[in-house]
A tleap script that builds the chain and sets N, CA, C and O, in Angstrom:
source leaprc.protein.ff14SB
mol = sequence {
  NMET SER ASP MET ASN ILE ASN GLN VAL LEU
  ALA GLN MET ARG ALA MET GLU ALA GLN ALA
  LYS ALA PRO THR GLY PRO GLU SER LEU SER
  VAL ASN GLU VAL PRO GLY ALA GLN LYS THR
  ASP PHE SER GLU ILE LEU VAL ASN SER ILE
  ASN SER VAL ASN GLU ALA SER MET ASN SER
  SER ALA MET ALA ARG GLU PHE GLU LYS GLY
  ASP SER GLY ILE THR MET ALA GLU LEU MET
  ILE ASN MET GLU LYS ALA SER VAL SER PHE
  GLN ALA MET THR SER VAL ARG ASN LYS LEU
  LEU THR ALA TYR GLN GLU ILE MET ASN MET
  PRO CVAL
}
set mol.1.N position { 0.842 -1.186 0.000 }
set mol.1.CA position { 0.000 0.000 0.000 }
set mol.1.C position { 0.875 1.234 0.000 }
set mol.1.O position { 1.949 1.257 0.602 }
set mol.2.N position { 0.412 2.228 -0.665 }
set mol.2.CA position { 1.181 3.463 -0.705 }
set mol.2.C position { 0.900 4.299 0.536 }
set mol.2.O position { -0.064 4.050 1.259 }
set mol.3.N position { 1.757 5.301 0.778 }
set mol.3.CA position { 1.580 6.202 1.920 }
set mol.3.C position { 0.275 6.996 1.816 }
set mol.3.O position { -0.361 7.294 2.827 }
set mol.4.N position { -0.117 7.334 0.584 }
set mol.4.CA position { -1.330 8.116 0.376 }
set mol.4.C position { -2.572 7.320 0.783 }
set mol.4.O position { -3.483 7.858 1.411 }
set mol.5.N position { -2.599 6.055 0.427 }
set mol.5.CA position { -3.741 5.210 0.791 }
set mol.5.C position { -3.815 5.013 2.302 }
set mol.5.O position { -4.907 5.021 2.870 }
set mol.6.N position { -2.689 4.840 2.947 }
set mol.6.CA position { -2.664 4.669 4.403 }
set mol.6.C position { -3.168 5.933 5.085 }
set mol.6.O position { -3.952 5.859 6.031 }
set mol.7.N position { -2.720 7.098 4.608 }
set mol.7.CA position { -3.173 8.361 5.199 }
set mol.7.C position { -4.677 8.561 4.998 }
set mol.7.O position { -5.365 9.064 5.886 }
set mol.8.N position { -5.178 8.170 3.835 }
set mol.8.CA position { -6.615 8.298 3.591 }
set mol.8.C position { -7.403 7.376 4.512 }
set mol.8.O position { -8.425 7.771 5.074 }
set mol.9.N position { -6.934 6.174 4.660 }
set mol.9.CA position { -7.609 5.211 5.543 }
set mol.9.C position { -7.586 5.714 6.984 }
set mol.9.O position { -8.592 5.633 7.689 }
set mol.10.N position { -6.436 6.235 7.423 }
set mol.10.CA position { -6.340 6.784 8.783 }
set mol.10.C position { -7.283 7.976 8.966 }
set mol.10.O position { -7.923 8.115 10.009 }
set mol.11.N position { -7.361 8.828 7.950 }
set mol.11.CA position { -8.258 9.982 8.019 }
set mol.11.C position { -9.711 9.530 8.099 }
set mol.11.O position { -10.499 10.102 8.852 }
set mol.12.N position { -10.066 8.516 7.334 }
set mol.12.CA position { -11.434 7.990 7.378 }
set mol.12.C position { -11.728 7.372 8.747 }
set mol.12.O position { -12.818 7.547 9.293 }
set mol.13.N position { -10.755 6.656 9.292 }
set mol.13.CA position { -10.951 6.039 10.608 }
set mol.13.C position { -11.133 7.100 11.686 }
set mol.13.O position { -11.969 6.951 12.578 }
set mol.14.N position { -10.340 8.181 11.601 }
set mol.14.CA position { -10.484 9.267 12.578 }
set mol.14.C position { -11.831 9.957 12.449 }
set mol.14.O position { -12.444 10.331 13.448 }
set mol.15.N position { -12.289 10.123 11.217 }
set mol.15.CA position { -13.604 10.750 10.990 }
set mol.15.C position { -14.718 9.868 11.554 }
set mol.15.O position { -15.657 10.371 12.171 }
set mol.16.N position { -14.615 8.563 11.345 }
set mol.16.CA position { -15.623 7.647 11.888 }
set mol.16.C position { -15.577 7.627 13.415 }
set mol.16.O position { -16.618 7.550 14.068 }
set mol.17.N position { -14.388 7.695 13.974 }
set mol.17.CA position { -14.250 7.729 15.425 }
set mol.17.C position { -14.904 8.989 15.991 }
set mol.17.O position { -15.592 8.930 17.010 }
set mol.18.N position { -14.689 10.121 15.333 }
set mol.18.CA position { -15.290 11.378 15.782 }
set mol.18.C position { -16.806 11.316 15.681 }
set mol.18.O position { -17.506 11.818 16.560 }
set mol.19.N position { -17.325 10.701 14.608 }
set mol.19.CA position { -18.766 10.555 14.465 }
set mol.19.C position { -19.340 9.653 15.543 }
set mol.19.O position { -20.428 9.904 16.061 }
set mol.20.N position { -18.611 8.614 15.873 }
set mol.20.CA position { -19.089 7.685 16.893 }
set mol.20.C position { -19.128 8.337 18.267 }
set mol.20.O position { -20.010 8.036 19.071 }
set mol.21.N position { -18.190 9.219 18.540 }
set mol.21.CA position { -18.135 9.891 19.842 }
set mol.21.C position { -19.099 11.056 19.939 }
set mol.21.O position { -19.507 11.425 21.040 }
set mol.22.N position { -19.472 11.643 18.810 }
set mol.22.CA position { -20.350 12.819 18.811 }
set mol.22.C position { -21.788 12.402 19.128 }
set mol.22.O position { -22.308 11.460 18.530 }
set mol.23.N position { -22.440 13.113 20.082 }
set mol.23.CA position { -23.827 12.770 20.435 }
set mol.23.C position { -24.821 13.409 19.464 }
set mol.23.O position { -25.432 14.429 19.783 }
set mol.24.N position { -24.984 12.820 18.293 }
set mol.24.CA position { -25.950 13.326 17.319 }
set mol.24.C position { -26.789 12.184 16.793 }
set mol.24.O position { -26.359 11.031 16.779 }
set mol.25.N position { -27.993 12.521 16.361 }
set mol.25.CA position { -28.877 11.529 15.769 }
set mol.25.C position { -29.616 10.730 16.808 }
set mol.25.O position { -29.448 10.953 18.007 }
set mol.26.N position { -30.434 9.801 16.361 }
set mol.26.CA position { -31.254 9.012 17.281 }
set mol.26.C position { -30.445 8.119 18.196 }
set mol.26.O position { -30.941 7.710 19.246 }
set mol.27.N position { -29.200 7.801 17.824 }
set mol.27.CA position { -28.384 6.949 18.687 }
set mol.27.C position { -28.033 7.655 19.989 }
set mol.27.O position { -27.774 7.004 21.001 }
set mol.28.N position { -28.025 9.004 19.964 }
set mol.28.CA position { -27.623 9.749 21.143 }
set mol.28.C position { -28.759 9.925 22.145 }
set mol.28.O position { -28.545 10.431 23.246 }
set mol.29.N position { -29.951 9.512 21.769 }
set mol.29.CA position { -31.090 9.671 22.670 }
set mol.29.C position { -30.985 8.681 23.814 }
set mol.29.O position { -30.471 7.574 23.655 }
set mol.30.N position { -31.476 9.093 24.959 }
set mol.30.CA position { -31.504 8.168 26.083 }
set mol.30.C position { -32.654 7.194 25.885 }
set mol.30.O position { -33.407 7.311 24.919 }
set mol.31.N position { -32.791 6.258 26.771 }
set mol.31.CA position { -33.820 5.233 26.658 }
set mol.31.C position { -35.218 5.854 26.679 }
set mol.31.O position { -36.114 5.354 25.999 }
set mol.32.N position { -35.424 6.921 27.434 }
set mol.32.CA position { -36.749 7.509 27.601 }
set mol.32.C position { -37.107 8.517 26.525 }
set mol.32.O position { -38.256 8.955 26.471 }
set mol.33.N position { -36.177 8.901 25.671 }
set mol.33.CA position { -36.437 9.938 24.688 }
set mol.33.C position { -36.849 9.349 23.348 }
set mol.33.O position { -36.339 8.313 22.921 }
set mol.34.N position { -37.767 10.021 22.705 }
set mol.34.CA position { -38.215 9.651 21.375 }
set mol.34.C position { -37.974 10.858 20.482 }
set mol.34.O position { -38.294 11.979 20.877 }
set mol.35.N position { -37.419 10.662 19.289 }
set mol.35.CA position { -37.142 11.816 18.440 }
set mol.35.C position { -38.428 12.558 18.070 }
set mol.35.O position { -39.422 11.952 17.671 }
set mol.36.N position { -38.382 13.884 18.214 }
set mol.36.CA position { -39.517 14.721 17.850 }
set mol.36.C position { -40.641 14.731 18.868 }
set mol.36.O position { -41.673 15.362 18.639 }
set mol.37.N position { -40.463 14.049 19.978 }
set mol.37.CA position { -41.521 13.994 20.979 }
set mol.37.C position { -41.243 14.999 22.090 }
set mol.37.O position { -40.097 15.311 22.412 }
set mol.38.N position { -42.329 15.488 22.658 }
set mol.38.CA position { -42.208 16.401 23.780 }
set mol.38.C position { -41.896 15.589 25.035 }
set mol.38.O position { -42.381 14.469 25.192 }
set mol.39.N position { -41.093 16.154 25.917 }
set mol.39.CA position { -40.796 15.457 27.164 }
set mol.39.C position { -42.012 15.587 28.093 }
set mol.39.O position { -42.562 16.675 28.262 }
set mol.40.N position { -42.413 14.485 28.679 }
set mol.40.CA position { -43.512 14.490 29.622 }
set mol.40.C position { -43.052 13.823 30.903 }
set mol.40.O position { -42.196 12.939 30.901 }
set mol.41.N position { -43.630 14.263 31.971 }
set mol.41.CA position { -43.286 13.742 33.279 }
set mol.41.C position { -44.326 12.697 33.673 }
set mol.41.O position { -45.526 12.970 33.635 }
set mol.42.N position { -43.876 11.513 34.049 }
set mol.42.CA position { -44.789 10.429 34.399 }
set mol.42.C position { -45.691 10.820 35.545 }
set mol.42.O position { -46.880 10.502 35.530 }
set mol.43.N position { -45.151 11.504 36.544 }
set mol.43.CA position { -45.967 11.879 37.701 }
set mol.43.C position { -47.074 12.852 37.301 }
set mol.43.O position { -48.176 12.792 37.848 }
set mol.44.N position { -46.791 13.752 36.349 }
set mol.44.CA position { -47.832 14.675 35.885 }
set mol.44.C position { -48.952 13.923 35.181 }
set mol.44.O position { -50.129 14.216 35.392 }
set mol.45.N position { -48.596 12.965 34.355 }
set mol.45.CA position { -49.598 12.166 33.657 }
set mol.45.C position { -50.445 11.395 34.653 }
set mol.45.O position { -51.666 11.324 34.514 }
set mol.46.N position { -49.803 10.820 35.652 }
set mol.46.CA position { -50.517 10.052 36.658 }
set mol.46.C position { -51.468 10.935 37.455 }
set mol.46.O position { -52.617 10.560 37.685 }
set mol.47.N position { -50.998 12.104 37.877 }
set mol.47.CA position { -51.840 13.030 38.638 }
set mol.47.C position { -53.012 13.501 37.793 }
set mol.47.O position { -54.138 13.568 38.284 }
set mol.48.N position { -52.762 13.830 36.520 }
set mol.48.CA position { -53.844 14.266 35.646 }
set mol.48.C position { -54.878 13.168 35.445 }
set mol.48.O position { -56.077 13.445 35.402 }
set mol.49.N position { -54.428 11.939 35.323 }
set mol.49.CA position { -55.347 10.816 35.159 }
set mol.49.C position { -56.199 10.616 36.407 }
set mol.49.O position { -57.407 10.402 36.311 }
set mol.50.N position { -55.578 10.684 37.558 }
set mol.50.CA position { -56.322 10.526 38.809 }
set mol.50.C position { -57.335 11.650 38.977 }
set mol.50.O position { -58.470 11.415 39.392 }
set mol.51.N position { -56.921 12.874 38.652 }
set mol.51.CA position { -57.854 13.998 38.746 }
set mol.51.C position { -59.014 13.840 37.769 }
set mol.51.O position { -60.145 14.196 38.099 }
set mol.52.N position { -58.759 13.324 36.592 }
set mol.52.CA position { -59.808 13.103 35.600 }
set mol.52.C position { -60.822 12.069 36.099 }
set mol.52.O position { -62.029 12.260 35.956 }
set mol.53.N position { -60.333 10.987 36.678 }
set mol.53.CA position { -61.217 9.958 37.224 }
set mol.53.C position { -62.020 10.527 38.386 }
set mol.53.O position { -63.210 10.238 38.515 }
set mol.54.N position { -61.387 11.329 39.229 }
set mol.54.CA position { -62.084 11.948 40.359 }
set mol.54.C position { -63.190 12.883 39.866 }
set mol.54.O position { -64.296 12.885 40.407 }
set mol.55.N position { -62.885 13.678 38.834 }
set mol.55.CA position { -63.898 14.584 38.279 }
set mol.55.C position { -65.078 13.810 37.715 }
set mol.55.O position { -66.228 14.202 37.917 }
set mol.56.N position { -64.810 12.722 37.015 }
set mol.56.CA position { -65.890 11.906 36.453 }
set mol.56.C position { -66.768 11.345 37.559 }
set mol.56.O position { -67.993 11.318 37.432 }
set mol.57.N position { -66.148 10.898 38.637 }
set mol.57.CA position { -66.901 10.362 39.767 }
set mol.57.C position { -67.733 11.444 40.456 }
set mol.57.O position { -68.891 11.223 40.810 }
set mol.58.N position { -67.128 12.608 40.637 }
set mol.58.CA position { -67.851 13.711 41.284 }
set mol.58.C position { -69.016 14.185 40.410 }
set mol.58.O position { -70.100 14.458 40.925 }
set mol.59.N position { -68.802 14.285 39.098 }
set mol.59.CA position { -69.875 14.691 38.194 }
set mol.59.C position { -71.013 13.680 38.196 }
set mol.59.O position { -72.187 14.049 38.162 }
set mol.60.N position { -70.655 12.417 38.235 }
set mol.60.CA position { -71.666 11.361 38.274 }
set mol.60.C position { -72.483 11.447 39.558 }
set mol.60.O position { -73.706 11.311 39.527 }
set mol.61.N position { -71.820 11.669 40.673 }
set mol.61.CA position { -72.529 11.787 41.958 }
set mol.61.C position { -73.433 13.009 41.980 }
set mol.61.O position { -74.562 12.945 42.468 }
set mol.62.N position { -72.939 14.118 41.451 }
set mol.62.CA position { -73.745 15.345 41.412 }
set mol.62.C position { -74.956 15.162 40.515 }
set mol.62.O position { -76.052 15.613 40.847 }
set mol.63.N position { -74.764 14.500 39.378 }
set mol.63.CA position { -75.888 14.261 38.471 }
set mol.63.C position { -76.916 13.345 39.118 }
set mol.63.O position { -78.118 13.545 38.944 }
set mol.64.N position { -76.457 12.337 39.866 }
set mol.64.CA position { -77.380 11.425 40.554 }
set mol.64.C position { -78.187 12.177 41.606 }
set mol.64.O position { -79.390 11.955 41.749 }
set mol.65.N position { -77.522 13.071 42.346 }
set mol.65.CA position { -78.256 13.860 43.347 }
set mol.65.C position { -79.313 14.746 42.694 }
set mol.65.O position { -80.433 14.862 43.191 }
set mol.66.N position { -78.945 15.366 41.580 }
set mol.66.CA position { -79.896 16.218 40.868 }
set mol.66.C position { -81.068 15.404 40.337 }
set mol.66.O position { -82.210 15.860 40.378 }
set mol.67.N position { -80.791 14.207 39.842 }
set mol.67.CA position { -81.862 13.342 39.344 }
set mol.67.C position { -82.794 12.928 40.480 }
set mol.67.O position { -84.011 12.885 40.303 }
set mol.68.N position { -82.220 12.623 41.647 }
set mol.68.CA position { -83.030 12.238 42.808 }
set mol.68.C position { -83.917 13.377 43.283 }
set mol.68.O position { -85.014 13.151 43.793 }
set mol.69.N position { -83.434 14.605 43.112 }
set mol.69.CA position { -84.223 15.778 43.514 }
set mol.69.C position { -85.353 16.052 42.526 }
set mol.69.O position { -86.260 16.828 42.826 }
set mol.70.N position { -85.307 15.430 41.363 }
set mol.70.CA position { -86.369 15.620 40.386 }
set mol.70.C position { -86.035 16.611 39.297 }
set mol.70.O position { -86.947 17.165 38.682 }
set mol.71.N position { -84.756 16.858 39.032 }
set mol.71.CA position { -84.362 17.772 37.961 }
set mol.71.C position { -84.837 17.192 36.630 }
set mol.71.O position { -84.465 16.081 36.255 }
set mol.72.N position { -85.670 17.967 35.921 }
set mol.72.CA position { -86.266 17.463 34.688 }
set mol.72.C position { -85.288 17.499 33.513 }
set mol.72.O position { -85.599 16.947 32.457 }
set mol.73.N position { -84.129 18.122 33.656 }
set mol.73.CA position { -83.160 18.215 32.566 }
set mol.73.C position { -82.276 16.988 32.435 }
set mol.73.O position { -81.479 16.894 31.501 }
set mol.74.N position { -82.406 16.052 33.353 }
set mol.74.CA position { -81.561 14.860 33.342 }
set mol.74.C position { -82.439 13.634 33.119 }
set mol.74.O position { -83.388 13.390 33.864 }
set mol.75.N position { -82.108 12.866 32.082 }
set mol.75.CA position { -82.854 11.628 31.838 }
set mol.75.C position { -82.147 10.461 32.510 }
set mol.75.O position { -80.970 10.531 32.865 }
set mol.76.N position { -82.897 9.405 32.667 }
set mol.76.CA position { -82.339 8.195 33.277 }
set mol.76.C position { -81.197 7.646 32.424 }
set mol.76.O position { -80.202 7.163 32.963 }
set mol.77.N position { -81.329 7.714 31.119 }
set mol.77.CA position { -80.278 7.209 30.223 }
set mol.77.C position { -78.991 8.017 30.397 }
set mol.77.O position { -77.910 7.434 30.479 }
set mol.78.N position { -79.088 9.343 30.455 }
set mol.78.CA position { -77.905 10.183 30.656 }
set mol.78.C position { -77.234 9.863 31.982 }
set mol.78.O position { -76.008 9.779 32.068 }
set mol.79.N position { -78.046 9.687 33.009 }
set mol.79.CA position { -77.505 9.371 34.327 }
set mol.79.C position { -76.766 8.039 34.311 }
set mol.79.O position { -75.653 7.941 34.827 }
set mol.80.N position { -77.379 7.007 33.718 }
set mol.80.CA position { -76.755 5.688 33.690 }
set mol.80.C position { -75.464 5.694 32.867 }
set mol.80.O position { -74.481 5.057 33.245 }
set mol.81.N position { -75.468 6.411 31.748 }
set mol.81.CA position { -74.258 6.491 30.925 }
set mol.81.C position { -73.142 7.187 31.691 }
set mol.81.O position { -71.996 6.739 31.670 }
set mol.82.N position { -73.475 8.278 32.365 }
set mol.82.CA position { -72.478 9.020 33.130 }
set mol.82.C position { -71.929 8.176 34.277 }
set mol.82.O position { -70.730 8.203 34.555 }
set mol.83.N position { -72.807 7.428 34.939 }
set mol.83.CA position { -72.360 6.565 36.040 }
set mol.83.C position { -71.460 5.437 35.525 }
set mol.83.O position { -70.481 5.081 36.181 }
set mol.84.N position { -71.783 4.874 34.361 }
set mol.84.CA position { -70.951 3.818 33.788 }
set mol.84.C position { -69.591 4.340 33.357 }
set mol.84.O position { -68.576 3.662 33.522 }
set mol.85.N position { -69.572 5.556 32.800 }
set mol.85.CA position { -68.279 6.164 32.425 }
set mol.85.C position { -67.386 6.318 33.654 }
set mol.85.O position { -66.193 6.021 33.606 }
set mol.86.N position { -67.975 6.782 34.750 }
set mol.86.CA position { -67.211 6.949 35.983 }
set mol.86.C position { -66.723 5.597 36.503 }
set mol.86.O position { -65.591 5.476 36.972 }
set mol.87.N position { -67.578 4.593 36.417 }
set mol.87.CA position { -67.212 3.267 36.895 }
set mol.87.C position { -66.091 2.655 36.054 }
set mol.87.O position { -65.139 2.093 36.595 }
set mol.88.N position { -66.206 2.765 34.746 }
set mol.88.CA position { -65.181 2.197 33.863 }
set mol.88.C position { -63.849 2.917 34.057 }
set mol.88.O position { -62.801 2.273 34.089 }
set mol.89.N position { -63.877 4.241 34.185 }
set mol.89.CA position { -62.618 4.968 34.377 }
set mol.89.C position { -61.976 4.606 35.712 }
set mol.89.O position { -60.751 4.531 35.805 }
set mol.90.N position { -62.787 4.381 36.747 }
set mol.90.CA position { -62.236 3.971 38.043 }
set mol.90.C position { -61.629 2.570 37.951 }
set mol.90.O position { -60.558 2.320 38.504 }
set mol.91.N position { -62.305 1.666 37.260 }
set mol.91.CA position { -61.771 0.312 37.092 }
set mol.91.C position { -60.465 0.325 36.305 }
set mol.91.O position { -59.541 -0.424 36.619 }
set mol.92.N position { -60.390 1.171 35.290 }
set mol.92.CA position { -59.158 1.275 34.504 }
set mol.92.C position { -58.023 1.813 35.367 }
set mol.92.O position { -56.897 1.320 35.297 }
set mol.93.N position { -58.320 2.826 36.182 }
set mol.93.CA position { -57.298 3.384 37.056 }
set mol.93.C position { -56.826 2.339 38.069 }
set mol.93.O position { -55.634 2.254 38.364 }
set mol.94.N position { -57.740 1.559 38.591 }
set mol.94.CA position { -57.375 0.506 39.535 }
set mol.94.C position { -56.499 -0.548 38.864 }
set mol.94.O position { -55.546 -1.045 39.465 }
set mol.95.N position { -56.823 -0.882 37.629 }
set mol.95.CA position { -56.022 -1.852 36.890 }
set mol.95.C position { -54.612 -1.334 36.647 }
set mol.95.O position { -53.646 -2.084 36.788 }
set mol.96.N position { -54.484 -0.072 36.287 }
set mol.96.CA position { -53.165 0.526 36.078 }
set mol.96.C position { -52.376 0.529 37.382 }
set mol.96.O position { -51.185 0.219 37.394 }
set mol.97.N position { -53.041 0.879 38.475 }
set mol.97.CA position { -52.367 0.872 39.775 }
set mol.97.C position { -51.848 -0.520 40.107 }
set mol.97.O position { -50.721 -0.673 40.580 }
set mol.98.N position { -52.676 -1.541 39.856 }
set mol.98.CA position { -52.249 -2.913 40.148 }
set mol.98.C position { -51.062 -3.327 39.293 }
set mol.98.O position { -50.157 -4.006 39.778 }
set mol.99.N position { -51.055 -2.926 38.024 }
set mol.99.CA position { -49.920 -3.244 37.151 }
set mol.99.C position { -48.648 -2.542 37.627 }
set mol.99.O position { -47.565 -3.127 37.610 }
set mol.100.N position { -48.787 -1.285 38.053 }
set mol.100.CA position { -47.630 -0.548 38.564 }
set mol.100.C position { -47.079 -1.205 39.825 }
set mol.100.O position { -45.863 -1.315 39.987 }
set mol.101.N position { -47.956 -1.636 40.709 }
set mol.101.CA position { -47.498 -2.303 41.926 }
set mol.101.C position { -46.802 -3.620 41.616 }
set mol.101.O position { -45.789 -3.953 42.232 }
set mol.102.N position { -47.341 -4.362 40.671 }
set mol.102.CA position { -46.719 -5.618 40.272 }
set mol.102.C position { -45.329 -5.374 39.686 }
set mol.102.O position { -44.377 -6.088 40.003 }
set mol.103.N position { -45.225 -4.360 38.831 }
set mol.103.CA position { -43.926 -4.032 38.237 }
set mol.103.C position { -42.938 -3.597 39.307 }
set mol.103.O position { -41.772 -3.990 39.272 }
set mol.104.N position { -43.393 -2.790 40.257 }
set mol.104.CA position { -42.522 -2.339 41.350 }
set mol.104.C position { -42.032 -3.528 42.169 }
set mol.104.O position { -40.851 -3.605 42.510 }
set mol.105.N position { -42.932 -4.454 42.486 }
set mol.105.CA position { -42.541 -5.620 43.269 }
set mol.105.C position { -41.543 -6.495 42.514 }
set mol.105.O position { -40.606 -7.030 43.107 }
set mol.106.N position { -41.748 -6.636 41.208 }
set mol.106.CA position { -40.798 -7.414 40.413 }
set mol.106.C position { -39.424 -6.764 40.395 }
set mol.106.O position { -38.406 -7.451 40.481 }
set mol.107.N position { -39.394 -5.450 40.284 }
set mol.107.CA position { -38.117 -4.735 40.279 }
set mol.107.C position { -37.423 -4.868 41.632 }
set mol.107.O position { -36.209 -5.057 41.697 }
set mol.108.N position { -38.197 -4.769 42.708 }
set mol.108.CA position { -37.605 -4.870 44.042 }
set mol.108.C position { -37.086 -6.273 44.327 }
set mol.108.O position { -36.166 -6.441 45.128 }
set mol.109.N position { -37.663 -7.281 43.682 }
set mol.109.CA position { -37.215 -8.661 43.908 }
set mol.109.C position { -36.077 -9.084 43.000 }
set mol.109.O position { -35.588 -10.209 43.109 }
set mol.110.N position { -35.645 -8.206 42.104 }
set mol.110.CA position { -34.528 -8.533 41.218 }
set mol.110.C position { -33.225 -8.559 42.012 }
set mol.110.O position { -33.004 -7.715 42.881 }
set mol.111.N position { -32.372 -9.521 41.711 }
set mol.111.CA position { -31.077 -9.537 42.384 }
set mol.111.C position { -30.203 -8.378 41.890 }
set mol.111.O position { -30.232 -8.007 40.716 }
set mol.112.N position { -29.443 -7.834 42.806 }
set mol.112.CA position { -28.600 -6.685 42.450 }
set mol.112.C position { -27.254 -7.115 41.971 }
set mol.112.O position { -26.422 -6.274 41.632 }
savepdb mol mol.pdb
quit
């Protein structure tokens, strides 16, 4: 091999090494990052979900009280649908909580 070819190969190797060390592109993202996605906080999502379920439950209870008082603007069908929405959202939240607890327990039981 000539000296020119060796120098070119060395230059290419140095360029590839610099590219490998440079934090650019999707390879540089951490495990939690997705390209083009907004960063979100898990605790904020969890709190918002819990507040949403609480609001649905409170609205359902308020609608039931109004229906019991004889409010003519609320039909039985609307009341039942609203109560079922609150029930389903509570069941979903409970299921998510159970999955989170199971995952936490599995992580805690992992050998270090």
